[in-house]
ChimeraX commands (.cxc) that place a marker at each C-alpha (Angstrom):
marker #1 position -46.52,-53.23,27.24 radius 0.5
marker #1 position -43.21,-54.07,28.89 radius 0.5
marker #1 position -42.16,-53.61,32.50 radius 0.5
marker #1 position -40.25,-50.48,31.44 radius 0.5
marker #1 position -43.46,-48.74,30.40 radius 0.5
marker #1 position -46.05,-50.38,32.66 radius 0.5
marker #1 position -47.50,-47.87,35.17 radius 0.5
marker #1 position -48.50,-50.64,37.59 radius 0.5
marker #1 position -44.95,-52.01,37.70 radius 0.5
marker #1 position -43.58,-48.53,38.40 radius 0.5
marker #1 position -46.14,-47.84,41.13 radius 0.5
marker #1 position -45.37,-51.15,42.85 radius 0.5
marker #1 position -41.60,-50.65,42.52 radius 0.5
marker #1 position -41.85,-47.16,43.98 radius 0.5
marker #1 position -43.92,-48.36,46.94 radius 0.5
marker #1 position -41.54,-51.24,47.62 radius 0.5
marker #1 position -38.49,-48.96,47.48 radius 0.5
marker #1 position -40.09,-46.51,49.89 radius 0.5
marker #1 position -40.91,-49.33,52.31 radius 0.5
marker #1 position -37.33,-50.61,52.01 radius 0.5
marker #1 position -36.10,-47.10,52.83 radius 0.5
marker #1 position -38.04,-47.29,56.12 radius 0.5
marker #1 position -36.20,-50.50,57.05 radius 0.5
marker #1 position -32.85,-48.89,56.19 radius 0.5
marker #1 position -33.69,-45.69,58.08 radius 0.5
marker #1 position -34.60,-47.74,61.16 radius 0.5
marker #1 position -31.34,-49.68,60.83 radius 0.5
marker #1 position -29.27,-46.49,60.67 radius 0.5
marker #1 position -31.15,-44.82,63.53 radius 0.5
marker #1 position -31.52,-47.77,65.92 radius 0.5
marker #1 position -28.47,-49.83,64.87 radius 0.5
marker #1 position -30.64,-52.93,64.49 radius 0.5
marker #1 position -32.73,-54.35,61.69 radius 0.5
marker #1 position -36.51,-54.46,61.90 radius 0.5
marker #1 position -37.94,-56.19,58.83 radius 0.5
marker #1 position -41.47,-55.61,60.18 radius 0.5
marker #1 position -41.03,-51.97,59.11 radius 0.5
marker #1 position -41.26,-53.26,55.53 radius 0.5
marker #1 position -44.89,-54.27,55.97 radius 0.5
marker #1 position -46.01,-51.82,58.66 radius 0.5
marker #1 position -48.10,-48.79,57.82 radius 0.5
marker #1 position -47.27,-45.23,58.76 radius 0.5
marker #1 position -43.99,-43.41,59.03 radius 0.5
marker #1 position -41.86,-41.24,56.77 radius 0.5
marker #1 position -42.42,-41.20,53.85 radius 0.5
marker #1 position -45.86,-42.47,52.90 radius 0.5
marker #1 position -45.55,-45.43,50.53 radius 0.5
marker #1 position -49.25,-45.07,49.70 radius 0.5
marker #1 position -48.67,-41.50,48.51 radius 0.5
marker #1 position -45.50,-42.50,46.67 radius 0.5
marker #1 position -47.22,-45.39,44.87 radius 0.5
marker #1 position -50.31,-43.49,43.77 radius 0.5
marker #1 position -48.27,-40.45,42.73 radius 0.5
marker #1 position -45.97,-42.69,40.70 radius 0.5
marker #1 position -49.02,-44.29,39.09 radius 0.5
marker #1 position -50.59,-40.91,38.31 radius 0.5
marker #1 position -47.36,-39.60,36.81 radius 0.5
marker #1 position -46.89,-42.70,34.64 radius 0.5
marker #1 position -50.47,-42.51,33.38 radius 0.5
marker #1 position -49.99,-38.81,32.62 radius 0.5
marker #1 position -46.80,-39.51,30.68 radius 0.5
marker #1 position -48.42,-42.42,28.84 radius 0.5
marker #1 position -51.91,-41.08,28.11 radius 0.5
marker #1 position -51.37,-37.33,28.40 radius 0.5
marker #1 position -51.87,-35.01,31.34 radius 0.5
marker #1 position -55.10,-33.77,29.78 radius 0.5
marker #1 position -56.61,-37.26,29.36 radius 0.5
marker #1 position -59.69,-38.51,31.15 radius 0.5
marker #1 position -57.74,-41.50,32.48 radius 0.5
marker #1 position -55.12,-39.25,34.07 radius 0.5
marker #1 position -57.85,-37.21,35.75 radius 0.5
marker #1 position -59.52,-40.35,37.11 radius 0.5
marker #1 position -56.22,-41.70,38.47 radius 0.5
marker #1 position -55.39,-38.35,40.10 radius 0.5
marker #1 position -58.85,-38.24,41.68 radius 0.5
marker #1 position -58.41,-41.66,43.28 radius 0.5
marker #1 position -54.82,-40.82,44.25 radius 0.5
marker #1 position -56.05,-37.78,46.16 radius 0.5
marker #1 position -58.59,-39.95,47.98 radius 0.5
marker #1 position -55.85,-42.41,48.99 radius 0.5
marker #1 position -53.58,-39.60,50.20 radius 0.5
marker #1 position -56.40,-37.90,52.10 radius 0.5
marker #1 position -57.27,-41.20,53.74 radius 0.5
marker #1 position -53.63,-41.82,54.72 radius 0.5
marker #1 position -53.29,-38.42,56.37 radius 0.5
marker #1 position -56.83,-38.12,57.68 radius 0.5
marker #1 position -58.87,-41.17,58.51 radius 0.5
marker #1 position -56.06,-43.64,59.22 radius 0.5
marker #1 position -54.15,-41.06,61.26 radius 0.5
marker #1 position -57.27,-40.41,63.35 radius 0.5
marker #1 position -57.67,-44.17,63.89 radius 0.5
marker #1 position -54.06,-44.32,65.10 radius 0.5
marker #1 position -54.65,-41.49,67.56 radius 0.5
marker #1 position -57.74,-43.26,68.88 radius 0.5
marker #1 position -55.72,-46.46,69.30 radius 0.5
marker #1 position -53.14,-44.53,71.34 radius 0.5
marker #1 position -55.85,-43.15,73.60 radius 0.5
marker #1 position -57.57,-46.53,74.02 radius 0.5
marker #1 position -54.25,-48.20,74.86 radius 0.5
marker #1 position -53.59,-45.55,77.52 radius 0.5
marker #1 position -57.08,-45.90,79.01 radius 0.5
marker #1 position -56.83,-49.69,79.13 radius 0.5
marker #1 position -53.37,-49.56,80.68 radius 0.5
marker #1 position -54.07,-46.86,83.29 radius 0.5
marker #1 position -57.70,-47.32,84.26 radius 0.5
marker #1 position -59.17,-50.68,83.35 radius 0.5
marker #1 position -58.05,-54.03,84.71 radius 0.5
marker #1 position -59.56,-56.69,82.49 radius 0.5
marker #1 position -59.80,-60.27,83.77 radius 0.5
marker #1 position -57.60,-62.83,82.09 radius 0.5
marker #1 position -54.36,-62.38,80.20 radius 0.5
marker #1 position -53.23,-58.86,79.27 radius 0.5
marker #1 position -54.86,-57.46,76.15 radius 0.5
marker #1 position -52.93,-56.96,72.95 radius 0.5
marker #1 position -52.07,-53.33,72.35 radius 0.5
marker #1 position -53.85,-51.74,69.44 radius 0.5
marker #1 position -51.59,-50.68,66.57 radius 0.5
marker #1 position -50.98,-46.96,66.86 radius 0.5
marker #1 position -48.88,-46.15,63.80 radius 0.5
marker #1 position -51.61,-46.37,61.18 radius 0.5
marker #1 position -51.63,-43.13,59.25 radius 0.5
marker #1 position -49.35,-40.32,58.18 radius 0.5
marker #1 position -48.74,-36.69,58.93 radius 0.5
marker #1 position -49.38,-34.31,56.03 radius 0.5
marker #1 position -45.60,-33.92,55.64 radius 0.5
marker #1 position -45.12,-37.70,55.30 radius 0.5
marker #1 position -47.80,-37.76,52.60 radius 0.5
marker #1 position -46.28,-34.76,50.79 radius 0.5
marker #1 position -42.79,-36.29,50.81 radius 0.5
marker #1 position -44.18,-39.60,49.57 radius 0.5
marker #1 position -46.05,-37.84,46.76 radius 0.5
marker #1 position -42.93,-35.95,45.69 radius 0.5
marker #1 position -40.88,-39.16,45.69 radius 0.5
marker #1 position -43.52,-40.88,43.53 radius 0.5
marker #1 position -43.56,-38.09,40.94 radius 0.5
marker #1 position -39.75,-37.84,40.81 radius 0.5
marker #1 position -39.39,-41.63,40.62 radius 0.5
marker #1 position -41.66,-41.89,37.59 radius 0.5
marker #1 position -40.29,-38.78,35.89 radius 0.5
marker #1 position -36.79,-40.22,36.22 radius 0.5
marker #1 position -37.29,-43.77,34.97 radius 0.5
marker #1 position -40.67,-44.24,33.28 radius 0.5
marker #1 position -40.36,-44.45,29.50 radius 0.5
marker #1 position -43.61,-44.43,27.52 radius 0.5
marker #1 position -43.56,-46.40,24.24 radius 0.5
marker #1 position -42.16,-44.34,21.41 radius 0.5
marker #1 position -40.44,-41.96,23.85 radius 0.5
marker #1 position -36.71,-41.27,24.11 radius 0.5
marker link #1:1,2 radius 0.2
marker link #1:2,3 radius 0.2
marker link #1:3,4 radius 0.2
marker link #1:4,5 radius 0.2
marker link #1:5,6 radius 0.2
marker link #1:6,7 radius 0.2
marker link #1:7,8 radius 0.2
marker link #1:8,9 radius 0.2
marker link #1:9,10 radius 0.2
marker link #1:10,11 radius 0.2
marker link #1:11,12 radius 0.2
marker link #1:12,13 radius 0.2
marker link #1:13,14 radius 0.2
marker link #1:14,15 radius 0.2
marker link #1:15,16 radius 0.2
marker link #1:16,17 radius 0.2
marker link #1:17,18 radius 0.2
marker link #1:18,19 radius 0.2
marker link #1:19,20 radius 0.2
marker link #1:20,21 radius 0.2
marker link #1:21,22 radius 0.2
marker link #1:22,23 radius 0.2
marker link #1:23,24 radius 0.2
marker link #1:24,25 radius 0.2
marker link #1:25,26 radius 0.2
marker link #1:26,27 radius 0.2
marker link #1:27,28 radius 0.2
marker link #1:28,29 radius 0.2
marker link #1:29,30 radius 0.2
marker link #1:30,31 radius 0.2
marker link #1:31,32 radius 0.2
marker link #1:32,33 radius 0.2
marker link #1:33,34 radius 0.2
marker link #1:34,35 radius 0.2
marker link #1:35,36 radius 0.2
marker link #1:36,37 radius 0.2
marker link #1:37,38 radius 0.2
marker link #1:38,39 radius 0.2
marker link #1:39,40 radius 0.2
marker link #1:40,41 radius 0.2
marker link #1:41,42 radius 0.2
marker link #1:42,43 radius 0.2
marker link #1:43,44 radius 0.2
marker link #1:44,45 radius 0.2
marker link #1:45,46 radius 0.2
marker link #1:46,47 radius 0.2
marker link #1:47,48 radius 0.2
marker link #1:48,49 radius 0.2
marker link #1:49,50 radius 0.2
marker link #1:50,51 radius 0.2
marker link #1:51,52 radius 0.2
marker link #1:52,53 radius 0.2
marker link #1:53,54 radius 0.2
marker link #1:54,55 radius 0.2
marker link #1:55,56 radius 0.2
marker link #1:56,57 radius 0.2
marker link #1:57,58 radius 0.2
marker link #1:58,59 radius 0.2
marker link #1:59,60 radius 0.2
marker link #1:60,61 radius 0.2
marker link #1:61,62 radius 0.2
marker link #1:62,63 radius 0.2
marker link #1:63,64 radius 0.2
marker link #1:64,65 radius 0.2
marker link #1:65,66 radius 0.2
marker link #1:66,67 radius 0.2
marker link #1:67,68 radius 0.2
marker link #1:68,69 radius 0.2
marker link #1:69,70 radius 0.2
marker link #1:70,71 radius 0.2
marker link #1:71,72 radius 0.2
marker link #1:72,73 radius 0.2
marker link #1:73,74 radius 0.2
marker link #1:74,75 radius 0.2
marker link #1:75,76 radius 0.2
marker link #1:76,77 radius 0.2
marker link #1:77,78 radius 0.2
marker link #1:78,79 radius 0.2
marker link #1:79,80 radius 0.2
marker link #1:80,81 radius 0.2
marker link #1:81,82 radius 0.2
marker link #1:82,83 radius 0.2
marker link #1:83,84 radius 0.2
marker link #1:84,85 radius 0.2
marker link #1:85,86 radius 0.2
marker link #1:86,87 radius 0.2
marker link #1:87,88 radius 0.2
marker link #1:88,89 radius 0.2
marker link #1:89,90 radius 0.2
marker link #1:90,91 radius 0.2
marker link #1:91,92 radius 0.2
marker link #1:92,93 radius 0.2
marker link #1:93,94 radius 0.2
marker link #1:94,95 radius 0.2
marker link #1:95,96 radius 0.2
marker link #1:96,97 radius 0.2
marker link #1:97,98 radius 0.2
marker link #1:98,99 radius 0.2
marker link #1:99,100 radius 0.2
marker link #1:100,101 radius 0.2
marker link #1:101,102 radius 0.2
marker link #1:102,103 radius 0.2
marker link #1:103,104 radius 0.2
marker link #1:104,105 radius 0.2
marker link #1:105,106 radius 0.2
marker link #1:106,107 radius 0.2
marker link #1:107,108 radius 0.2
marker link #1:108,109 radius 0.2
marker link #1:109,110 radius 0.2
marker link #1:110,111 radius 0.2
marker link #1:111,112 radius 0.2
marker link #1:112,113 radius 0.2
marker link #1:113,114 radius 0.2
marker link #1:114,115 radius 0.2
marker link #1:115,116 radius 0.2
marker link #1:116,117 radius 0.2
marker link #1:117,118 radius 0.2
marker link #1:118,119 radius 0.2
marker link #1:119,120 radius 0.2
marker link #1:120,121 radius 0.2
marker link #1:121,122 radius 0.2
marker link #1:122,123 radius 0.2
marker link #1:123,124 radius 0.2
marker link #1:124,125 radius 0.2
marker link #1:125,126 radius 0.2
marker link #1:126,127 radius 0.2
marker link #1:127,128 radius 0.2
marker link #1:128,129 radius 0.2
marker link #1:129,130 radius 0.2
marker link #1:130,131 radius 0.2
marker link #1:131,132 radius 0.2
marker link #1:132,133 radius 0.2
marker link #1:133,134 radius 0.2
marker link #1:134,135 radius 0.2
marker link #1:135,136 radius 0.2
marker link #1:136,137 radius 0.2
marker link #1:137,138 radius 0.2
marker link #1:138,139 radius 0.2
marker link #1:139,140 radius 0.2
marker link #1:140,141 radius 0.2
marker link #1:141,142 radius 0.2
marker link #1:142,143 radius 0.2
marker link #1:143,144 radius 0.2
marker link #1:144,145 radius 0.2
marker link #1:145,146 radius 0.2
marker link #1:146,147 radius 0.2
marker link #1:147,148 radius 0.2
view
């Protein structure tokens, strides 16, 4: 299996490109570069959704969309996307609330506390856009062995 037809390579490439797009979007919007956006979670689009959708699409093209392996990969992809939009988003909202409570109501002794990270999850739209990007990415460039 070469890089051209390796689903893992395509999933990783798709995720990296989506993360790079977040850095470029920040640069265009804020007129300054923030390389931390490359490794931060959250934001538009979801690189988790893009990666797992790219992986699912590649496996479908390689093994068949009616294969057991494709069904397993889709199942786990849905779990990842649900987690990104559900559980991690809820954790981010809780971090926002805790930061506000600590800032407004509680004076802790010692140096100021580190703020909890608030941008942890995704909105459903960010997950949907990431999933669409992943499918389109793999449909456009993935070439299974023996294909055109």
